[in-house]
C-alpha positions, 0 to 999 in steps of 0.5 A: 757825646758829652764826656764828663768826669761824673756823668751821673751828677748834673752841672753845678753852678758856683754858689752865689757869693754873699757875706758868710760871716757869723752874726756877732750880735746874736743873743740866746736866752735859755730857761729851764724849769724844775717841773720840766727839766727835759724841755728847756726854752731856748730863744735867740734874738738880735735885740739885747733889750728883747733878750733881757725882757725874755729873761725877766719873763722866764724868771717871773715864771720860776725858771733858771735863766742863762743869757748868752751872747754870740762870740763867733761859733761859740756862746759866752754867758752874760748873766744868769737869773735864778727865778725860784730865788727871785720869786721867794724873795718877792714873796718874803718882801710881800709878806713883810709889807703885809705884816707892816701894814697890819701892824700899822693898822693895829696901831691906828685902831689902838690909838683910836680906841685910846682917844675914844676912852679918853673922850668918854672919861672926859664926858663922864667927868663933865656929867659928874660935875653937872650932877653934883651941882644944886638944881638950876633955876629954870625960869624965863626971867633967870635963864640958866641951863637945865640939868635934864631935858624932858621928853616933851622938849626933845 
């Protein structure tokens, strides 16, 4: 008969010895949205660059993001991103750029119109001078310019 201290429990082997130290190279990205504050997105990774990319992605989606690094059994905050503020800043920059481009386009159109008006004024002055001259002699032997061209010569 087997006499043991606890007969209802089977024999338990020792656990396999292994490294039980906490992973100190772990990063956690927490993102929360105003539209769904009860469902934050939490991602953990060992890659710092991937954590940064995740944080940027969440911030572009309009989330408030907190990036944390593992310190033993607790987390320390590395940095925070305010997604709505970043999106508002981007929208303001895009609006300013559009306004600058529109102003530049209006300035170019005004300059082109001014050049056109100047050219038309110069042409009108030239035509006025030509019309104020006496009729020109148009003979083959005295070839001078004609004041007008008839329909048959066009």
